[in-house]
BAPAVO-831187 format. One record per residue (C-alpha): residue number from 1; residue in one letter; z, x, y. Coordinates in steps of 0.05 Angstrom, whole numbers. Layout:
% residues N
<pt seq="NUM" type="a" z="Z" x="X" y="Y"/>
...
END
This chain:
% residues 68
<pt seq="1" type="m" z="1825" x="2155" y="2347"/>
<pt seq="2" type="a" z="1801" x="2218" y="2312"/>
<pt seq="3" type="q" z="1872" x="2243" y="2301"/>
<pt seq="4" type="g" z="1890" x="2178" y="2266"/>
<pt seq="5" type="q" z="1833" x="2186" y="2217"/>
<pt seq="6" type="a" z="1852" x="2258" y="2200"/>
<pt seq="7" type="t" z="1925" x="2239" y="2191"/>
<pt seq="8" type="k" z="1904" x="2181" y="2146"/>
<pt seq="9" type="v" z="1865" x="2229" y="2101"/>
<pt seq="10" type="k" z="1923" x="2279" y="2098"/>
<pt seq="11" type="k" z="1974" x="2226" y="2078"/>
<pt seq="12" type="k" z="1929" x="2198" y="2024"/>
<pt seq="13" type="k" z="1914" x="2267" y="1995"/>
<pt seq="14" type="k" z="1989" x="2281" y="1992"/>
<pt seq="15" type="s" z="2005" x="2215" y="1958"/>
<pt seq="16" type="v" z="1949" x="2222" y="1906"/>
<pt seq="17" type="l" z="1979" x="2288" y="1883"/>
<pt seq="18" type="a" z="2051" x="2262" y="1883"/>
<pt seq="19" type="d" z="2050" x="2213" y="1825"/>
<pt seq="20" type="a" z="2004" x="2208" y="1765"/>
<pt seq="21" type="t" z="2004" x="2132" y="1761"/>
<pt seq="22" type="a" z="1993" x="2122" y="1835"/>
<pt seq="23" type="a" z="1939" x="2176" y="1835"/>
<pt seq="24" type="g" z="1889" x="2132" y="1798"/>
<pt seq="25" type="n" z="1900" x="2075" y="1848"/>
<pt seq="26" type="l" z="1895" x="2119" y="1909"/>
<pt seq="27" type="l" z="1838" x="2165" y="1891"/>
<pt seq="28" type="q" z="1781" x="2118" y="1910"/>
<pt seq="29" type="p" z="1812" x="2096" y="1977"/>
<pt seq="30" type="t" z="1824" x="2170" y="1994"/>
<pt seq="31" type="m" z="1751" x="2187" y="1979"/>
<pt seq="32" type="s" z="1731" x="2128" y="2022"/>
<pt seq="33" type="a" z="1775" x="2152" y="2080"/>
<pt seq="34" type="i" z="1743" x="2221" y="2075"/>
<pt seq="35" type="d" z="1674" x="2190" y="2077"/>
<pt seq="36" type="q" z="1695" x="2150" y="2139"/>
<pt seq="37" type="a" z="1718" x="2215" y="2171"/>
<pt seq="38" type="i" z="1649" x="2244" y="2159"/>
<pt seq="39" type="a" z="1616" x="2183" y="2191"/>
<pt seq="40" type="k" z="1661" x="2187" y="2252"/>
<pt seq="41" type="g" z="1649" x="2261" y="2261"/>
<pt seq="42" type="v" z="1721" x="2281" y="2247"/>
<pt seq="43" type="l" z="1702" x="2325" y="2187"/>
<pt seq="44" type="h" z="1639" x="2364" y="2175"/>
<pt seq="45" type="e" z="1602" x="2340" y="2112"/>
<pt seq="46" type="n" z="1610" x="2405" y="2074"/>
<pt seq="47" type="t" z="1684" x="2408" y="2090"/>
<pt seq="48" type="a" z="1695" x="2337" y="2068"/>
<pt seq="49" type="n" z="1656" x="2350" y="2003"/>
<pt seq="50" type="r" z="1700" x="2410" y="1990"/>
<pt seq="51" type="y" z="1763" x="2367" y="2001"/>
<pt seq="52" type="k" z="1737" x="2314" y="1954"/>
<pt seq="53" type="s" z="1721" x="2366" y="1901"/>
<pt seq="54" type="r" z="1789" x="2397" y="1905"/>
<pt seq="55" type="l" z="1823" x="2329" y="1905"/>
<pt seq="56" type="t" z="1784" x="2308" y="1843"/>
<pt seq="57" type="l" z="1803" x="2373" y="1807"/>
<pt seq="58" type="a" z="1876" x="2363" y="1825"/>
<pt seq="59" type="y" z="1874" x="2290" y="1803"/>
<pt seq="60" type="n" z="1845" x="2311" y="1736"/>
<pt seq="61" type="g" z="1900" x="2362" y="1728"/>
<pt seq="62" type="v" z="1954" x="2310" y="1743"/>
<pt seq="63" type="k" z="1921" x="2261" y="1696"/>
<pt seq="64" type="a" z="1917" x="2312" y="1640"/>
<pt seq="65" type="k" z="1992" x="2330" y="1643"/>
<pt seq="66" type="p" z="2033" x="2289" y="1593"/>
<pt seq="67" type="a" z="2083" x="2242" y="1624"/>
<pt seq="68" type="k" z="2156" x="2259" y="1612"/>
END
């Protein structure tokens, strides 16, 4: 069960960074999945907070780039 949670987080992180329009829709569910991983003990709280911070920075970078 723990492997499923970690895989879920990885897939969501990858899809958030792939497309600017989908990023807005997937950011909140990804953050929620990371929080669930903390609750289940899959990720340490500091590690998860670091992931969320980096994900937010990457999302802001994708959002700031003009669409072609």
